[in-house]
C-alpha positions as CSV (number, residue, x, y, z in Angstrom):
1,M,158.4,82.8,50.9
2,L,161.8,81.5,50.4
3,K,162.4,77.5,50.5
4,P,166.1,76.5,51.0
5,T,167.6,73.3,49.8
6,L,170.9,71.9,50.7
7,T,173.4,70.3,48.2
8,Y,176.6,68.8,49.0
9,A,179.1,71.0,47.1
10,G,182.6,69.3,48.1
11,T,185.0,71.0,50.3
12,I,186.0,74.6,51.2
13,K,189.3,73.9,48.9
14,D,186.8,73.7,45.9
15,I,185.4,77.2,46.4
16,Q,188.8,79.1,47.5
17,D,189.6,80.7,44.3
18,R,186.4,82.6,44.0
19,D,187.1,86.2,44.9
20,D,183.2,87.2,45.1
21,L,182.7,85.2,48.2
22,I,182.6,86.9,51.4
23,L,183.5,85.0,54.8
24,V,181.1,85.1,57.5
25,M,181.9,83.6,61.0
26,D,180.2,85.7,63.5
27,S,177.4,83.6,65.2
28,Q,175.0,86.5,65.0
29,E,175.6,87.3,61.5
30,V,175.3,83.5,60.4
31,Q,172.2,83.5,62.4
32,A,170.7,86.5,60.8
33,V,171.6,85.3,57.3
34,L,170.0,81.9,57.9
35,E,166.9,83.4,59.3
36,H,166.6,85.9,56.7
37,I,166.6,82.9,53.9
38,N,164.3,80.8,56.2
39,Y,166.8,78.0,56.9
40,P,165.9,75.6,58.6
41,P,162.8,74.9,56.7
42,E,159.8,74.4,59.3
43,N,159.4,70.7,57.9
44,D,163.2,69.8,58.4
45,E,163.4,67.2,61.4
46,C,167.2,67.2,61.6
47,P,168.8,70.7,60.3
48,M,172.4,70.9,60.0
49,D,174.0,73.3,62.6
50,F,176.1,75.6,60.4
51,S,178.6,77.9,62.0
52,G,179.9,79.7,59.1
53,L,179.0,80.9,55.6
54,F,180.7,82.0,52.4
55,V,178.1,84.6,50.6
56,S,178.1,86.2,47.3
57,I,175.9,89.1,47.0
58,Q,174.4,90.9,44.1
59,E,172.4,93.8,43.9
60,G,171.8,93.6,47.6
61,D,170.6,90.1,47.6
62,Y,172.4,86.7,48.2
63,L,173.6,85.1,45.0
64,D,175.4,82.1,46.4
65,I,175.4,80.8,49.9
66,F,177.9,78.0,51.1
67,A,177.7,76.9,54.6
68,Y,180.0,74.8,56.7
69,E,180.1,73.1,60.1
70,G,183.1,73.8,62.7
71,T,184.7,76.7,64.1
72,I,187.5,77.1,61.6
73,P,187.2,77.0,57.9
74,Y,190.0,74.7,57.2
75,L,190.2,73.8,53.3
76,F,189.1,70.2,54.0
77,E,186.0,71.1,55.5
78,N,182.6,69.9,53.6
79,I,180.4,72.5,52.5
80,W,177.0,72.7,51.3
81,K,175.3,75.0,48.9
82,I,171.9,76.6,50.2
83,D,169.9,77.1,46.8
84,L,166.9,79.4,47.4
85,Q,163.8,78.7,45.7
86,Y,160.6,81.0,45.7
């Protein structure tokens, strides 16, 4: 089972030059990705409510996942890296 952990990764501006990231903003797609990686963990008492993701996919699996809160991905928005552990 996947165990996601959050790490503060700066702002969207810090990752804006990465051409391997795909922006996911549709609420159903965001929810599907988060459910696939088992976020939030069951023991998380106060999970963050992410409304958008930047994902990198390699060989059919998520390589990097960055999440942000808010409806518009402004460059100054804070992002968190979701690390996946097995």
